[in-house]
N, C-alpha and C positions, 0 to 999 in steps of 0.2 A: 363051871365057868362058861359064859357065853363068849364066843369069839366072833368078831365082825370082820367082814371082808375089807379090802383096802378102800380107802377114801376115794370116792369117784369124783368129787368136786374138783374143778380146775383151780378155783380161787378159794382162799380162806374167807370165812364169814365173820362179820362184825355184828355181835348181838346187841341190839338197841331197840328201844321202843320210842317211836315218833309217830305223830299223826301222818296219815297218808291219804291221798285222794287218787281216784282213777277215773278215766274217761274212755269210753269205747262206743263203737257203733253196734247196735243190736242187729244181728244179721237178718232176722226175719222182717224187721220194719225199717231199718236204715236210720232209726232215731238214735240220738246220742244218749247214752246212759252214764250217769255219774254216780259214784259211790265213795264211801269213806271207810277207813279202817285204822288199824294200828300196825305199823311196821314191827316185825319181830327180828328180822336180820337182813343184812345187805352184804353183797360182795361185788366184785368187779363184773361178775357174770349175771347178777340178777338180785331179786328181792323175794322175801316171803312175808306176807302180811295176813292178818285176820280182818275179814271184811264184815261190815254190818249188813245183815239181810235186808232186802232181797238182793242176792248176787245174781245178776243177769249175765253170768260169764260161762264160757264153754272152753274146753281144751282147744288150743290152737288159735283162740281169739286174740287179736291185737289190741293193745290198750296203751294209754299214756299214763304213767305213774308219776305222781307229784308228791314229794316228801318235804315236809317242813324241816328245815335244818337250823335249829336255834343255836348257832355258834356265834359268839360275840364278834369275832374277827370277820365273819361273813356279813353280819348285819352292818358293820362299819362300811363295808364296800357296797351296801345296799343290795346284797344278794342274800336271800334267806330260804331258797328252795332248791331242790334237786329234781330234775325232770328227765324222763327217758321213755322211749317207746319199747315195748316188750311183748312177748307172746306168753299166754297162759300155758304152762307146761304141767301143772298139777293143781287139782282142786281137792282139798281134804273135806271129807264128809263130816259135818258138825256133830252127828250122832256118834260117830266113831271116836271123835276127839273129846266127847263129853263137854262140848262148848256150844254156845248159841251163835258164835261167830265163826263161820267156816274159814279154813286157811286157803290161801292162793299163792302159788309159786309162779314167778314171772322170770323168764329168761330175757335179758336185754338184747334187743336187735340193733341198738346203737349205743354209743358211749353216753352215759349220763352227763348232763350239763348243769351247771349252777345257773340260776336265773332269779330275776326279780319277780315279785307277785304280779306286776303289771304285764310281764312278758309271757305269762303262762298260756299254753295252748288251750 
């Protein structure tokens, strides 16, 4: 039997698949890079998503994550997205994961907020 150490996460995760977009400055050029992917889980502390290549992300890079939140009560209030700034804390190699979409773990640097599509950064 395999035993695992104590859970190190501060917050519980909510496993859910939703569309996600991210925006970040490319350090070498200063250009804005945008990408898309699929959210795999979210917590009060961060998110994990699978991104569509090419991922121009590095550990420690700051990005804005935008998650579509198709919840009928949110749509009624004209709020349909969750947005937060975060830091890339882990990049999963796609070859190790047997996936063509590499994984990205992001630690929130600020509290996520609900927003309208017109208010997205």
